[in-house]
C-alpha positions as semicolon CSV with decimal commas, in nm:
position;residue;x (nm);y (nm);z (nm)
1;X;18,756;18,193;20,855
2;X;18,845;18,170;20,487
3;X;19,206;18,085;20,571
4;X;19,096;17,755;20,727
5;X;18,960;17,614;20,400
6;X;19,200;17,395;20,202
7;X;19,351;17,543;19,888
8;X;19,371;17,394;19,541
9;X;19,683;17,189;19,611
10;X;19,542;17,047;19,931
11;X;19,230;16,937;19,741
12;X;19,450;16,762;19,484
13;X;19,626;16,574;19,764
14;X;19,295;16,483;19,928
15;X;19,151;16,355;19,599
16;X;19,472;16,158;19,534
17;X;19,445;15,988;19,872
18;X;19,078;15,911;19,805
19;X;19,166;15,766;19,463
20;X;19,436;15,543;19,614
21;X;19,189;15,418;19,875
22;X;18,933;15,341;19,607
23;X;19,195;15,157;19,400
24;X;19,299;14,955;19,705
25;X;18,935;14,860;19,765
26;X;18,898;14,745;19,406
27;X;19,218;14,543;19,421
28;X;19,147;14,381;19,758
29;X;18,773;14,317;19,727
30;X;18,634;14,328;19,375
31;X;18,903;14,146;19,179
32;X;18,914;13,833;19,403
33;X;18,534;13,823;19,411
34;X;18,531;13,865;19,031
35;X;18,748;13,552;19,000
36;X;18,533;13,357;19,248
37;X;18,213;13,444;19,060
38;X;18,371;13,345;18,729
39;X;18,497;13,010;18,862
40;X;18,160;12,938;19,026
41;X;17,978;12,987;18,696
42;X;17,812;13,316;18,782
43;X;17,854;13,633;18,573
44;X;18,173;13,805;18,693
45;X;17,998;14,143;18,702
46;X;17,805;14,004;18,996
47;X;18,106;14,104;19,208
48;X;18,037;14,477;19,166
49;X;17,811;14,495;19,476
50;X;18,136;14,459;19,673
51;X;18,167;14,836;19,627
52;X;17,839;14,898;19,813
53;X;17,865;14,888;20,193
54;X;17,591;14,624;20,251
55;X;17,613;14,469;19,906
56;X;17,931;14,286;19,999
57;X;17,761;14,100;20,284
58;X;17,461;14,008;20,068
59;X;17,687;13,885;19,788
60;X;17,898;13,671;20,020
61;X;17,588;13,508;20,169
62;X;17,449;13,447;19,820
63;X;17,772;13,283;19,708
64;X;17,782;13,072;20,022
65;X;17,431;12,930;19,992
66;X;17,348;12,932;19,618
67;X;17,384;12,635;19,388
68;X;17,690;12,704;19,176
69;X;17,629;12,651;18,803
70;X;17,987;12,526;18,759
71;X;17,915;12,231;18,990
72;X;17,588;12,120;18,829
73;X;17,758;11,891;18,576
74;X;18,016;11,751;18,816
75;X;17,996;11,389;18,933
76;X;17,840;11,349;19,273
77;X;17,629;11,665;19,246
78;X;17,311;11,637;19,450
79;X;17,030;11,885;19,432
């Protein structure tokens, strides 16, 4: 039974794969959302809910339907 458990080197490999997956998530989800929030006039840290499973959906809906502060001073802005 004890022989079926992964050893130290297997755990290092597993943690390395997990770390690469987390880094890929940050690169593919958080950084683009960070730039969108910054360009829209929201605090860029508002993109951090992209790391939470349901936070990403809530954030995308908020960005879709909120009034963007960056557009408030643009010509043709209607409230």
